[in-house]
N, C-alpha and C positions, 0 to 999 in steps of 0.2 A: 320372830315366834318363839314361843317357848318350848324348850326342849323337853322329850318326853323322857324322864328316867326310869329306869327299870331296877326294882329292888326285889331281891329273891330271898325268900326265907331259906333256911340251909336244907330243908327238907325238899324244897321246889327245886334248889338247885340241884341235889342229888337226883332227883326224878327226871328232870330234863337232861342231865348226862346219859341217864341210863336209856331215856327216849332217843337220844342223838344216837348212841352206841348201838342200838337194836331196832331202828326205825325201818319200817317196811318200804317207805317212800322218800323219795328226794325232797318232796315239799316239807315234809316233816323234821328231816334233818336240817335243812335251811330255816326254817322258824325256830328250832330250839338253838341253832348256833348262832341267830340274831340276837335272841335274848340272854344268851349267856354270855356273848360278847358286850353287849348293851349294860348289862349287869358289872360287867368289868370296866364300864365306862370307856368304852373304844368308841370313837366317833363313827358316825354313819359312813363315811368315805371309807375306812378300814373294813367295816362291816360288809358294804358293797363289794370290796375288792377280794374279800374271803369268800363269800357266799354267792356271788353274782346276781344279788337281788339290788332293784333302784331303790334310789332314797325314798320315795314315796313308798314303796312294799315295805321297807324298814318302819317308816312311821306308822303305816297301818298296823304292822304286827305287835309294834310296842303300845299302840293306842288299844288295840283289841286285849293285849295282855291286862292293861289296865283295867278294863271293864269286865274280863270274864276269867282270868287268871288261866289255868290249866285247860279248861274247856276252849279257849281261843285256839288252841293247836288242832283241833279237830276241823276236818272240810265240811264246810256245809253242804246241804244237798243242793244238787244242781238240777235246774229243769230239763225237761226234754226228754228224748228217749235213751233209755240205759243203753251201753255199747254192749 
């Protein structure tokens, strides 16, 4: 399987670091960490150890980044009754 590489523009990298440092949810922190580490060419096993994400989750985050860039970090609306 082909490895999904993450390339960040300088302004995207700055924005991801800012989101990581001021995020309101742990999900957002994990996603931004995954992308920053991926851009630094860290393997999925290292990213999984740092973030606690599975390799499948890391692949999904990378794939969504390639498709939607910064919009991929947002949680999609969930079905069902709100909490």
